[in-house]
C-alpha positions in Angstrom: 27.5 96.1 117.6 29.8 95.1 114.4 31.1 91.8 113.9 34.7 90.7 113.5 34.9 89.8 109.4 35.9 86.3 108.8 39.1 85.2 108.1 40.4 84.2 104.6 41.1 80.9 105.7 37.6 80.2 107.2 36.1 81.9 103.6 38.6 79.7 102.1 37.2 76.7 103.8 33.5 77.2 103.4 34.0 77.8 99.7 35.7 74.5 99.6 33.5 72.7 101.6 30.3 73.9 99.9 31.1 74.0 96.3 30.2 70.6 95.2 26.9 70.8 96.8 26.2 74.3 94.9 27.5 72.9 91.7 25.1 70.0 92.1 22.5 72.4 92.6 23.1 74.1 90.1 23.0 70.8 87.6 19.7 70.1 88.7 18.3 73.8 88.3 19.6 73.5 84.7 18.3 70.2 83.8 15.1 70.8 85.5 14.1 73.0 82.5 11.6 72.4 79.5 14.8 71.8 77.6 15.8 68.5 79.6 12.2 66.8 79.1 12.1 63.5 77.3 10.9 64.9 74.2 14.1 66.9 73.7 16.7 64.3 75.6 15.3 61.6 73.3 16.8 63.5 70.2 20.3 63.4 71.8 20.3 60.3 73.6 18.7 57.8 71.0 21.5 58.1 68.4 24.3 57.7 71.2 22.4 54.7 72.1 22.1 53.4 69.0 25.6 54.1 68.3 26.6 51.6 71.0 24.0 48.9 71.3 22.4 49.1 67.6 19.1 49.9 66.4 15.7 49.8 68.5 12.2 50.0 67.6 10.3 52.9 68.9 8.4 51.0 71.3 12.0 49.8 72.6 13.5 53.2 72.6 10.5 54.7 74.9 11.1 52.2 77.4 14.8 52.2 77.1 14.9 56.1 77.1 12.4 55.9 80.6 15.2 53.8 82.2 17.9 55.8 81.2 16.1 58.9 82.7 15.4 57.4 86.0 18.7 56.0 86.4 19.8 59.6 85.5 17.4 60.7 88.6 19.1 57.6 90.9 22.5 58.2 90.3 22.4 62.2 89.9 20.4 62.6 93.8 22.8 60.1 94.8 26.0 62.3 94.0 24.0 65.4 95.2 23.5 63.3 98.7 27.1 62.8 98.7 27.9 66.4 98.1 25.8 67.0 101.1 27.4 64.6 103.3 30.8 66.2 102.8 29.7 69.4 103.2 27.8 68.9 106.6 30.8 66.7 107.5 33.3 69.1 107.0 31.2 72.0 108.2 30.4 70.6 111.7 33.2 68.8 112.6 35.4 71.5 114.4 32.7 72.9 116.2 31.4 69.9 118.4 32.8 67.6 120.6 31.6 64.3 119.1 31.4 61.2 121.5 31.9 58.9 118.6 32.4 58.7 115.1 29.2 57.0 114.6 27.1 60.1 116.2 28.5 62.4 113.9 28.1 60.6 110.3 24.3 59.9 112.1 23.7 63.3 112.2 25.4 64.2 108.7 23.7 61.2 107.0 20.4 62.5 108.0 21.1 65.9 107.4 22.4 64.6 103.9 18.7 62.9 103.1 17.1 65.3 104.4 18.4 67.7 102.1 18.4 65.7 98.9 14.2 65.3 99.9 13.8 68.7 99.9 15.8 69.6 96.7 14.3 66.5 95.1 10.6 67.8 96.2 11.3 71.3 94.9 12.3 70.0 91.6 9.3 67.9 91.5 7.3 71.1 92.1 8.9 73.2 89.6 8.5 70.4 87.0 4.9 70.0 87.5 4.9 73.7 86.0 6.7 72.9 82.8 4.4 71.8 80.1 6.8 69.1 78.9 7.3 68.1 82.4 5.8 65.8 85.1 6.1 66.4 88.7 6.1 62.9 90.2 6.2 61.9 94.1 7.9 58.6 92.7 10.6 60.9 91.4 11.0 62.3 94.9 11.2 58.9 96.4 13.7 57.7 93.4 16.0 60.7 94.3 16.1 60.1 97.7 16.5 56.1 97.3 19.7 56.9 94.9 21.0 59.4 97.9 20.2 57.0 100.7 22.0 53.9 98.5 25.3 55.9 97.9 25.2 57.3 101.3 24.7 53.5 102.5 27.7 52.3 101.0 30.0 55.2 101.9 28.8 54.8 105.6 29.5 50.9 105.1 32.9 51.5 104.0 33.8 54.4 106.5 32.4 51.5 109.2 34.7 49.2 107.8 37.5 51.7 108.0 36.9 52.3 111.5 36.4 48.5 112.4 39.8 48.0 110.7 41.5 50.5 112.5 40.7 49.0 115.6 41.5 45.7 115.1 44.7 46.4 114.0 47.3 47.3 117.0 50.7 48.4 117.3 53.5 46.0 116.9 54.8 47.2 120.0 51.6 46.1 121.9 51.5 42.7 120.7 54.8 41.8 121.8 54.3 42.9 125.4 
């Protein structure tokens, strides 16, 4: 039995919902190549660092470069987690009668963390096959931690927004 074609508005909704996830996945795919190994990024980042903060020794630069790269992992996958969260919240919101906003958010955050961890793990497996890259379990944990922290911050502000909305009653209810 043929299925009915999807409406243009539904297709547009799905594209607008999932494009941040796709963009972040493409960024990770690009950055997971040999050209983004530490031996290549050092040549680009060191002049920028030294222009901003002054000349550093090779030993100092090795440590600084390590922390710049790990910060990139942490923040990049944090943003990836936010993209997953947004996509899951938007995709499933109209399809379920959620008991509470907590249930919907809990489910979406779990999916966002799971998806981020899966992408990080696949990225590290891929990097283990490249000559100038390493696949580290610690990077998967770092990446997932970045997502967890940013998701926790968003959840906190969402909770605060919900709490504030409950605490504010209309003036008519107060005067009665």
